[in-house]
TORKOL-4160 file (C-alpha; in steps of 0.2 Angstrom, whole numbers, padded with zeros to 4 digits, m for minus):
386
<pt num="1" X="0062" Y="0093" Z="0129"/>
<pt num="2" X="0077" Y="0083" Z="0133"/>
<pt num="3" X="0091" Y="0085" Z="0123"/>
<pt num="4" X="0095" Y="0066" Z="0121"/>
<pt num="5" X="0091" Y="0061" Z="0104"/>
<pt num="6" X="0082" Y="0042" Z="0105"/>
<pt num="7" X="0089" Y="0030" Z="0093"/>
<pt num="8" X="0076" Y="0022" Z="0083"/>
<pt num="9" X="0076" Y="0006" Z="0072"/>
<pt num="10" X="0064" Y="0003" Z="0060"/>
<pt num="11" X="0058" Y="m0010" Z="0047"/>
<pt num="12" X="0047" Y="m0005" Z="0032"/>
<pt num="13" X="0044" Y="m0018" Z="0018"/>
<pt num="14" X="0039" Y="m0014" Z="0000"/>
<pt num="15" X="0037" Y="0003" Z="m0008"/>
<pt num="16" X="0019" Y="0006" Z="0003"/>
<pt num="17" X="0029" Y="0004" Z="0020"/>
<pt num="18" X="0044" Y="0015" Z="0013"/>
<pt num="19" X="0031" Y="0029" Z="0010"/>
<pt num="20" X="0023" Y="0027" Z="0027"/>
<pt num="21" X="0039" Y="0027" Z="0036"/>
<pt num="22" X="0045" Y="0042" Z="0026"/>
<pt num="23" X="0031" Y="0051" Z="0033"/>
<pt num="24" X="0033" Y="0045" Z="0051"/>
<pt num="25" X="0052" Y="0050" Z="0050"/>
<pt num="26" X="0045" Y="0068" Z="0044"/>
<pt num="27" X="0035" Y="0069" Z="0062"/>
<pt num="28" X="0049" Y="0061" Z="0073"/>
<pt num="29" X="0062" Y="0074" Z="0066"/>
<pt num="30" X="0051" Y="0087" Z="0069"/>
<pt num="31" X="0051" Y="0082" Z="0089"/>
<pt num="32" X="0070" Y="0078" Z="0086"/>
<pt num="33" X="0080" Y="0086" Z="0072"/>
<pt num="34" X="0094" Y="0075" Z="0068"/>
<pt num="35" X="0087" Y="0058" Z="0075"/>
<pt num="36" X="0096" Y="0043" Z="0070"/>
<pt num="37" X="0087" Y="0029" Z="0063"/>
<pt num="38" X="0093" Y="0012" Z="0055"/>
<pt num="39" X="0086" Y="m0004" Z="0050"/>
<pt num="40" X="0077" Y="m0010" Z="0034"/>
<pt num="41" X="0070" Y="0004" Z="0022"/>
<pt num="42" X="0068" Y="0010" Z="0005"/>
<pt num="43" X="0072" Y="0027" Z="m0004"/>
<pt num="44" X="0058" Y="0037" Z="0004"/>
<pt num="45" X="0067" Y="0034" Z="0021"/>
<pt num="46" X="0085" Y="0036" Z="0015"/>
<pt num="47" X="0080" Y="0054" Z="0008"/>
<pt num="48" X="0076" Y="0057" Z="0026"/>
<pt num="49" X="0094" Y="0052" Z="0034"/>
<pt num="50" X="0088" Y="0033" Z="0038"/>
<pt num="51" X="0102" Y="0021" Z="0037"/>
<pt num="52" X="0097" Y="0006" Z="0028"/>
<pt num="53" X="0106" Y="m0009" Z="0033"/>
<pt num="54" X="0096" Y="m0019" Z="0019"/>
<pt num="55" X="0083" Y="m0012" Z="0006"/>
<pt num="56" X="0066" Y="m0014" Z="0009"/>
<pt num="57" X="0062" Y="m0024" Z="m0008"/>
<pt num="58" X="0070" Y="m0038" Z="0001"/>
<pt num="59" X="0055" Y="m0041" Z="0010"/>
<pt num="60" X="0044" Y="m0040" Z="m0004"/>
<pt num="61" X="0035" Y="m0057" Z="m0006"/>
<pt num="62" X="0018" Y="m0062" Z="m0013"/>
<pt num="63" X="0006" Y="m0075" Z="m0007"/>
<pt num="64" X="0011" Y="m0092" Z="0000"/>
<pt num="65" X="0018" Y="m0107" Z="m0007"/>
<pt num="66" X="0033" Y="m0108" Z="m0020"/>
<pt num="67" X="0035" Y="m0090" Z="m0024"/>
<pt num="68" X="0038" Y="m0087" Z="m0006"/>
<pt num="69" X="0047" Y="m0102" Z="m0001"/>
<pt num="70" X="0061" Y="m0097" Z="m0014"/>
<pt num="71" X="0063" Y="m0081" Z="m0004"/>
<pt num="72" X="0061" Y="m0087" Z="0013"/>
<pt num="73" X="0078" Y="m0093" Z="0018"/>
<pt num="74" X="0085" Y="m0075" Z="0013"/>
<pt num="75" X="0071" Y="m0068" Z="0022"/>
<pt num="76" X="0075" Y="m0078" Z="0038"/>
<pt num="77" X="0093" Y="m0075" Z="0037"/>
<pt num="78" X="0091" Y="m0057" Z="0035"/>
<pt num="79" X="0078" Y="m0057" Z="0051"/>
<pt num="80" X="0091" Y="m0067" Z="0061"/>
<pt num="81" X="0105" Y="m0055" Z="0057"/>
<pt num="82" X="0095" Y="m0039" Z="0060"/>
<pt num="83" X="0089" Y="m0048" Z="0077"/>
<pt num="84" X="0106" Y="m0050" Z="0083"/>
<pt num="85" X="0112" Y="m0033" Z="0078"/>
<pt num="86" X="0098" Y="m0024" Z="0087"/>
<pt num="87" X="0100" Y="m0035" Z="0102"/>
<pt num="88" X="0119" Y="m0031" Z="0102"/>
<pt num="89" X="0116" Y="m0013" Z="0101"/>
<pt num="90" X="0098" Y="m0011" Z="0108"/>
<pt num="91" X="0089" Y="0004" Z="0101"/>
<pt num="92" X="0077" Y="0016" Z="0111"/>
<pt num="93" X="0062" Y="0010" Z="0102"/>
<pt num="94" X="0059" Y="m0002" Z="0088"/>
<pt num="95" X="0045" Y="0003" Z="0075"/>
<pt num="96" X="0038" Y="m0010" Z="0064"/>
<pt num="97" X="0030" Y="m0003" Z="0048"/>
<pt num="98" X="0018" Y="m0015" Z="0040"/>
<pt num="99" X="0026" Y="m0032" Z="0034"/>
<pt num="100" X="0018" Y="m0040" Z="0050"/>
<pt num="101" X="0024" Y="m0058" Z="0045"/>
<pt num="102" X="0043" Y="m0051" Z="0046"/>
<pt num="103" X="0039" Y="m0038" Z="0061"/>
<pt num="104" X="0028" Y="m0047" Z="0073"/>
<pt num="105" X="0039" Y="m0060" Z="0077"/>
<pt num="106" X="0055" Y="m0048" Z="0078"/>
<pt num="107" X="0045" Y="m0036" Z="0089"/>
<pt num="108" X="0041" Y="m0051" Z="0101"/>
<pt num="109" X="0059" Y="m0055" Z="0102"/>
<pt num="110" X="0064" Y="m0036" Z="0105"/>
<pt num="111" X="0051" Y="m0034" Z="0118"/>
<pt num="112" X="0056" Y="m0048" Z="0128"/>
<pt num="113" X="0073" Y="m0042" Z="0128"/>
<pt num="114" X="0067" Y="m0024" Z="0134"/>
<pt num="115" X="0067" Y="m0014" Z="0119"/>
<pt num="116" X="0051" Y="m0004" Z="0117"/>
<pt num="117" X="0041" Y="m0008" Z="0102"/>
<pt num="118" X="0028" Y="0001" Z="0091"/>
<pt num="119" X="0018" Y="m0007" Z="0075"/>
<pt num="120" X="0012" Y="0006" Z="0063"/>
<pt num="121" X="m0002" Y="0000" Z="0054"/>
<pt num="122" X="m0014" Y="m0012" Z="0062"/>
<pt num="123" X="m0013" Y="m0030" Z="0053"/>
<pt num="124" X="m0030" Y="m0032" Z="0046"/>
<pt num="125" X="m0036" Y="m0045" Z="0057"/>
<pt num="126" X="m0054" Y="m0038" Z="0054"/>
<pt num="127" X="m0053" Y="m0045" Z="0036"/>
<pt num="128" X="m0042" Y="m0059" Z="0038"/>
<pt num="129" X="m0031" Y="m0070" Z="0048"/>
<pt num="130" X="m0039" Y="m0064" Z="0066"/>
<pt num="131" X="m0029" Y="m0076" Z="0076"/>
<pt num="132" X="m0013" Y="m0063" Z="0073"/>
<pt num="133" X="m0021" Y="m0053" Z="0087"/>
<pt num="134" X="m0011" Y="m0065" Z="0100"/>
<pt num="135" X="0005" Y="m0061" Z="0090"/>
<pt num="136" X="0001" Y="m0042" Z="0090"/>
<pt num="137" X="m0002" Y="m0043" Z="0110"/>
<pt num="138" X="0014" Y="m0051" Z="0113"/>
<pt num="139" X="0023" Y="m0039" Z="0099"/>
<pt num="140" X="0019" Y="m0022" Z="0102"/>
<pt num="141" X="0020" Y="m0009" Z="0116"/>
<pt num="142" X="0009" Y="0002" Z="0106"/>
<pt num="143" X="m0001" Y="0000" Z="0090"/>
<pt num="144" X="m0002" Y="0014" Z="0078"/>
<pt num="145" X="m0019" Y="0013" Z="0068"/>
<pt num="146" X="m0024" Y="0020" Z="0051"/>
<pt num="147" X="m0041" Y="0017" Z="0053"/>
<pt num="148" X="m0054" Y="0024" Z="0065"/>
<pt num="149" X="m0061" Y="0008" Z="0070"/>
<pt num="150" X="m0046" Y="m0002" Z="0075"/>
<pt num="151" X="m0040" Y="0005" Z="0093"/>
<pt num="152" X="m0057" Y="0001" Z="0100"/>
<pt num="153" X="m0055" Y="m0018" Z="0092"/>
<pt num="154" X="m0038" Y="m0019" Z="0099"/>
<pt num="155" X="m0043" Y="m0013" Z="0116"/>
<pt num="156" X="m0055" Y="m0027" Z="0118"/>
<pt num="157" X="m0039" Y="m0038" Z="0117"/>
<pt num="158" X="m0029" Y="m0028" Z="0129"/>
<pt num="159" X="m0018" Y="m0020" Z="0115"/>
<pt num="160" X="m0014" Y="m0001" Z="0118"/>
<pt num="161" X="m0017" Y="0009" Z="0101"/>
<pt num="162" X="m0020" Y="0026" Z="0094"/>
<pt num="163" X="m0029" Y="0032" Z="0078"/>
<pt num="164" X="m0017" Y="0043" Z="0069"/>
<pt num="165" X="m0026" Y="0044" Z="0052"/>
<pt num="166" X="m0019" Y="0037" Z="0036"/>
<pt num="167" X="m0004" Y="0048" Z="0031"/>
<pt num="168" X="m0010" Y="0046" Z="0013"/>
<pt num="169" X="m0025" Y="0057" Z="0016"/>
<pt num="170" X="m0015" Y="0071" Z="0021"/>
<pt num="171" X="m0002" Y="0068" Z="0007"/>
<pt num="172" X="m0016" Y="0067" Z="m0007"/>
<pt num="173" X="m0026" Y="0084" Z="m0010"/>
<pt num="174" X="m0044" Y="0083" Z="m0006"/>
<pt num="175" X="m0046" Y="0090" Z="m0023"/>
<pt num="176" X="m0032" Y="0083" Z="m0035"/>
<pt num="177" X="m0026" Y="0094" Z="m0049"/>
<pt num="178" X="m0030" Y="0084" Z="m0064"/>
<pt num="179" X="m0026" Y="0096" Z="m0077"/>
<pt num="180" X="m0009" Y="0099" Z="m0069"/>
<pt num="181" X="m0006" Y="0079" Z="m0069"/>
<pt num="182" X="m0011" Y="0078" Z="m0087"/>
<pt num="183" X="0001" Y="0092" Z="m0092"/>
<pt num="184" X="0015" Y="0083" Z="m0083"/>
<pt num="185" X="0012" Y="0067" Z="m0092"/>
<pt num="186" X="0011" Y="0074" Z="m0109"/>
<pt num="187" X="m0010" Y="0071" Z="m0110"/>
<pt num="188" X="m0023" Y="0083" Z="m0115"/>
<pt num="189" X="m0038" Y="0090" Z="m0105"/>
<pt num="190" X="m0051" Y="0080" Z="m0118"/>
<pt num="191" X="m0040" Y="0062" Z="m0119"/>
<pt num="192" X="m0049" Y="0049" Z="m0110"/>
<pt num="193" X="m0036" Y="0040" Z="m0100"/>
<pt num="194" X="m0036" Y="0023" Z="m0092"/>
<pt num="195" X="m0023" Y="0019" Z="m0079"/>
<pt num="196" X="m0015" Y="0002" Z="m0076"/>
<pt num="197" X="m0008" Y="m0002" Z="m0060"/>
<pt num="198" X="m0004" Y="m0020" Z="m0058"/>
<pt num="199" X="0006" Y="m0019" Z="m0042"/>
<pt num="200" X="0025" Y="m0018" Z="m0038"/>
<pt num="201" X="0030" Y="m0035" Z="m0033"/>
<pt num="202" X="0038" Y="m0046" Z="m0044"/>
<pt num="203" X="0025" Y="m0060" Z="m0044"/>
<pt num="204" X="0011" Y="m0047" Z="m0044"/>
<pt num="205" X="0018" Y="m0041" Z="m0061"/>
<pt num="206" X="0019" Y="m0060" Z="m0067"/>
<pt num="207" X="0001" Y="m0063" Z="m0063"/>
<pt num="208" X="m0008" Y="m0048" Z="m0065"/>
<pt num="209" X="0000" Y="m0037" Z="m0079"/>
<pt num="210" X="m0003" Y="m0049" Z="m0094"/>
<pt num="211" X="m0021" Y="m0049" Z="m0090"/>
<pt num="212" X="m0023" Y="m0030" Z="m0087"/>
<pt num="213" X="m0013" Y="m0029" Z="m0104"/>
<pt num="214" X="m0025" Y="m0041" Z="m0112"/>
<pt num="215" X="m0041" Y="m0031" Z="m0105"/>
<pt num="216" X="m0033" Y="m0015" Z="m0111"/>
<pt num="217" X="m0033" Y="m0021" Z="m0129"/>
<pt num="218" X="m0051" Y="m0024" Z="m0127"/>
<pt num="219" X="m0055" Y="m0007" Z="m0121"/>
<pt num="220" X="m0045" Y="0001" Z="m0136"/>
<pt num="221" X="m0057" Y="m0009" Z="m0146"/>
<pt num="222" X="m0071" Y="0002" Z="m0139"/>
<pt num="223" X="m0061" Y="0018" Z="m0138"/>
<pt num="224" X="m0048" Y="0019" Z="m0150"/>
<pt num="225" X="m0042" Y="0035" Z="m0145"/>
<pt num="226" X="m0040" Y="0030" Z="m0126"/>
<pt num="227" X="m0023" Y="0034" Z="m0118"/>
<pt num="228" X="m0016" Y="0020" Z="m0108"/>
<pt num="229" X="m0003" Y="0025" Z="m0094"/>
<pt num="230" X="0005" Y="0011" Z="m0084"/>
<pt num="231" X="0017" Y="0018" Z="m0069"/>
<pt num="232" X="0030" Y="0004" Z="m0065"/>
<pt num="233" X="0043" Y="0001" Z="m0050"/>
<pt num="234" X="0060" Y="0004" Z="m0057"/>
<pt num="235" X="0065" Y="m0014" Z="m0055"/>
<pt num="236" X="0050" Y="m0021" Z="m0064"/>
<pt num="237" X="0050" Y="m0009" Z="m0079"/>
<pt num="238" X="0060" Y="m0019" Z="m0090"/>
<pt num="239" X="0049" Y="m0035" Z="m0088"/>
<pt num="240" X="0033" Y="m0024" Z="m0090"/>
<pt num="241" X="0040" Y="m0017" Z="m0106"/>
<pt num="242" X="0043" Y="m0034" Z="m0113"/>
<pt num="243" X="0024" Y="m0039" Z="m0107"/>
<pt num="244" X="0018" Y="m0022" Z="m0117"/>
<pt num="245" X="0027" Y="m0027" Z="m0132"/>
<pt num="246" X="0021" Y="m0046" Z="m0132"/>
<pt num="247" X="0003" Y="m0039" Z="m0130"/>
<pt num="248" X="0004" Y="m0029" Z="m0146"/>
<pt num="249" X="0003" Y="m0012" Z="m0136"/>
<pt num="250" X="0021" Y="m0005" Z="m0140"/>
<pt num="251" X="0019" Y="0013" Z="m0142"/>
<pt num="252" X="0000" Y="0013" Z="m0136"/>
<pt num="253" X="0005" Y="0010" Z="m0117"/>
<pt num="254" X="0014" Y="0025" Z="m0109"/>
<pt num="255" X="0026" Y="0015" Z="m0096"/>
<pt num="256" X="0032" Y="0026" Z="m0083"/>
<pt num="257" X="0046" Y="0024" Z="m0069"/>
<pt num="258" X="0035" Y="0028" Z="m0053"/>
<pt num="259" X="0023" Y="0043" Z="m0053"/>
<pt num="260" X="0009" Y="0033" Z="m0048"/>
<pt num="261" X="0000" Y="0047" Z="m0039"/>
<pt num="262" X="0002" Y="0058" Z="m0054"/>
<pt num="263" X="m0006" Y="0044" Z="m0066"/>
<pt num="264" X="m0020" Y="0043" Z="m0053"/>
<pt num="265" X="m0023" Y="0061" Z="m0053"/>
<pt num="266" X="m0024" Y="0061" Z="m0072"/>
<pt num="267" X="m0034" Y="0046" Z="m0076"/>
<pt num="268" X="m0053" Y="0043" Z="m0079"/>
<pt num="269" X="m0052" Y="0026" Z="m0073"/>
<pt num="270" X="m0040" Y="0014" Z="m0066"/>
<pt num="271" X="m0038" Y="m0005" Z="m0067"/>
<pt num="272" X="m0029" Y="m0009" Z="m0051"/>
<pt num="273" X="m0022" Y="m0023" Z="m0040"/>
<pt num="274" X="m0029" Y="m0025" Z="m0023"/>
<pt num="275" X="m0018" Y="m0017" Z="m0010"/>
<pt num="276" X="m0014" Y="0000" Z="m0003"/>
<pt num="277" X="m0014" Y="0008" Z="m0020"/>
<pt num="278" X="m0034" Y="0006" Z="m0020"/>
<pt num="279" X="m0034" Y="0017" Z="m0007"/>
<pt num="280" X="m0024" Y="0030" Z="m0015"/>
<pt num="281" X="m0036" Y="0029" Z="m0030"/>
<pt num="282" X="m0050" Y="0031" Z="m0019"/>
<pt num="283" X="m0042" Y="0047" Z="m0011"/>
<pt num="284" X="m0040" Y="0053" Z="m0029"/>
<pt num="285" X="m0058" Y="0050" Z="m0031"/>
<pt num="286" X="m0056" Y="0039" Z="m0045"/>
<pt num="287" X="m0068" Y="0025" Z="m0052"/>
<pt num="288" X="m0058" Y="0010" Z="m0052"/>
<pt num="289" X="m0059" Y="m0009" Z="m0055"/>
<pt num="290" X="m0050" Y="m0019" Z="m0042"/>
<pt num="291" X="m0042" Y="m0036" Z="m0048"/>
<pt num="292" X="m0030" Y="m0048" Z="m0041"/>
<pt num="293" X="m0022" Y="m0065" Z="m0047"/>
<pt num="294" X="m0010" Y="m0077" Z="m0039"/>
<pt num="295" X="m0003" Y="m0093" Z="m0038"/>
<pt num="296" X="m0017" Y="m0105" Z="m0037"/>
<pt num="297" X="m0012" Y="m0113" Z="m0019"/>
<pt num="298" X="m0009" Y="m0096" Z="m0013"/>
<pt num="299" X="m0026" Y="m0090" Z="m0017"/>
<pt num="300" X="m0034" Y="m0106" Z="m0009"/>
<pt num="301" X="m0026" Y="m0102" Z="0007"/>
<pt num="302" X="m0029" Y="m0084" Z="0007"/>
<pt num="303" X="m0048" Y="m0087" Z="0004"/>
<pt num="304" X="m0049" Y="m0099" Z="0019"/>
<pt num="305" X="m0044" Y="m0085" Z="0030"/>
<pt num="306" X="m0055" Y="m0071" Z="0023"/>
<pt num="307" X="m0068" Y="m0063" Z="0035"/>
<pt num="308" X="m0077" Y="m0051" Z="0024"/>
<pt num="309" X="m0084" Y="m0050" Z="0007"/>
<pt num="310" X="m0074" Y="m0037" Z="0001"/>
<pt num="311" X="m0054" Y="m0038" Z="m0002"/>
<pt num="312" X="m0052" Y="m0019" Z="m0009"/>
<pt num="313" X="m0048" Y="m0007" Z="0004"/>
<pt num="314" X="m0061" Y="0006" Z="m0003"/>
<pt num="315" X="m0075" Y="m0007" Z="m0001"/>
<pt num="316" X="m0070" Y="m0012" Z="0016"/>
<pt num="317" X="m0070" Y="0005" Z="0023"/>
<pt num="318" X="m0086" Y="0010" Z="0015"/>
<pt num="319" X="m0095" Y="m0008" Z="0019"/>
<pt num="320" X="m0100" Y="m0012" Z="0003"/>
<pt num="321" X="m0096" Y="m0015" Z="m0015"/>
<pt num="322" X="m0094" Y="0003" Z="m0022"/>
<pt num="323" X="m0082" Y="m0002" Z="m0035"/>
<pt num="324" X="m0081" Y="m0020" Z="m0042"/>
<pt num="325" X="m0069" Y="m0033" Z="m0038"/>
<pt num="326" X="m0064" Y="m0046" Z="m0050"/>
<pt num="327" X="m0053" Y="m0058" Z="m0042"/>
<pt num="328" X="m0043" Y="m0074" Z="m0048"/>
<pt num="329" X="m0054" Y="m0085" Z="m0060"/>
<pt num="330" X="m0066" Y="m0070" Z="m0061"/>
<pt num="331" X="m0051" Y="m0058" Z="m0067"/>
<pt num="332" X="m0052" Y="m0061" Z="m0085"/>
<pt num="333" X="m0049" Y="m0049" Z="m0099"/>
<pt num="334" X="m0065" Y="m0048" Z="m0104"/>
<pt num="335" X="m0074" Y="m0045" Z="m0087"/>
<pt num="336" X="m0060" Y="m0032" Z="m0083"/>
<pt num="337" X="m0063" Y="m0022" Z="m0099"/>
<pt num="338" X="m0082" Y="m0023" Z="m0098"/>
<pt num="339" X="m0081" Y="m0016" Z="m0079"/>
<pt num="340" X="m0068" Y="m0002" Z="m0086"/>
<pt num="341" X="m0080" Y="0002" Z="m0100"/>
<pt num="342" X="m0095" Y="0004" Z="m0089"/>
<pt num="343" X="m0085" Y="0017" Z="m0078"/>
<pt num="344" X="m0078" Y="0026" Z="m0095"/>
<pt num="345" X="m0096" Y="0027" Z="m0102"/>
<pt num="346" X="m0105" Y="0031" Z="m0086"/>
<pt num="347" X="m0096" Y="0050" Z="m0088"/>
<pt num="348" X="m0109" Y="0053" Z="m0102"/>
<pt num="349" X="m0122" Y="0038" Z="m0100"/>
<pt num="350" X="m0123" Y="0040" Z="m0081"/>
<pt num="351" X="m0114" Y="0055" Z="m0073"/>
<pt num="352" X="m0123" Y="0053" Z="m0056"/>
<pt num="353" X="m0114" Y="0037" Z="m0054"/>
<pt num="354" X="m0098" Y="0046" Z="m0055"/>
<pt num="355" X="m0105" Y="0060" Z="m0044"/>
<pt num="356" X="m0110" Y="0048" Z="m0030"/>
<pt num="357" X="m0093" Y="0039" Z="m0030"/>
<pt num="358" X="m0083" Y="0055" Z="m0029"/>
<pt num="359" X="m0095" Y="0060" Z="m0014"/>
<pt num="360" X="m0093" Y="0044" Z="m0005"/>
<pt num="361" X="m0074" Y="0044" Z="m0007"/>
<pt num="362" X="m0073" Y="0063" Z="m0003"/>
<pt num="363" X="m0081" Y="0058" Z="0014"/>
<pt num="364" X="m0070" Y="0043" Z="0016"/>
<pt num="365" X="m0055" Y="0056" Z="0014"/>
<pt num="366" X="m0061" Y="0067" Z="0027"/>
<pt num="367" X="m0063" Y="0054" Z="0040"/>
<pt num="368" X="m0045" Y="0047" Z="0036"/>
<pt num="369" X="m0037" Y="0065" Z="0035"/>
<pt num="370" X="m0027" Y="0069" Z="0051"/>
<pt num="371" X="m0009" Y="0076" Z="0055"/>
<pt num="372" X="m0003" Y="0059" Z="0055"/>
<pt num="373" X="0016" Y="0061" Z="0057"/>
<pt num="374" X="0014" Y="0071" Z="0072"/>
<pt num="375" X="0000" Y="0061" Z="0080"/>
<pt num="376" X="0011" Y="0046" Z="0078"/>
<pt num="377" X="0026" Y="0054" Z="0083"/>
<pt num="378" X="0017" Y="0060" Z="0099"/>
<pt num="379" X="0012" Y="0042" Z="0103"/>
<pt num="380" X="0031" Y="0035" Z="0100"/>
<pt num="381" X="0037" Y="0049" Z="0111"/>
<pt num="382" X="0024" Y="0044" Z="0126"/>
<pt num="383" X="0029" Y="0025" Z="0122"/>
<pt num="384" X="0048" Y="0031" Z="0125"/>
<pt num="385" X="0043" Y="0042" Z="0141"/>
<pt num="386" X="0033" Y="0026" Z="0149"/>
């Protein structure tokens, strides 16, 4: 192996991208100890020696329309400055981690200038916005895919790709330790625990959290002793705590900074915003109710681009509604509470339903479990050697 350390530039948007990029850096640093990497990233990447020129939460936006337009100017300016900086001092490879609306255009410009480009996580062209396949073809020398059916789909469009497994499937144990998680959170083995995961973006917190809390009030009426746990992104915790107080749940909801994996390991059921967290919940083998709410115009635009009947990753990967989805107008507190109570009551009344879900999610976990960090690093090394 050459002693030359390649210089890696990366962009990861939001907490989920930061986690994925951190795991990717683990694999790269096994090949190249002391590997320099710079760009846009979060705390997981920084812990691994990444030089963050901007924090990843600068790219966290939600939907379309007004909430994005307010941030658009700043994001465009960041991309312009980053592009200039990378073209003036070209890295050996640029890796865009998720954030396709930001990264694909940047990758296209860098690739045209001779920089090798890798996109980590194939945009979900199989679910919605299929037109992005042309952008991917122009942007990426290679795509690292986290779902097994994606490389064949990309190959049909002349795009080189590798299946590397989903890194979360290796991070999350096949049999999560519920007892240890409950001990860590101060919960008792016999407690009934409902986890509330409304998302980490500011707009998600705004549109989803109040509805989740109103649903929790209704669930508590049916199960007065239930324990409610809500892991919050650090920047969102003050806002969430005010919402908890406004819902009359102060003292009834345990609001935590982070610790979403511990919460999912500990809970009996979760109300959860659609996104990567739903896959995490599936890997923890937890019953869930998937929900989403956003600004009305954003919702109309997204619906028109949807290609499948499901939006939650567990349902998409299983090809059917294995867990309920309640979206936009359907995501009422009453409907969410009813769906959550059906899972909670099934523990005694229909345990076979819980067992069947556990079996389905275990099979899904096995299909996604690969040595992702090493496989991804090997693919990037081959791109560099080409």
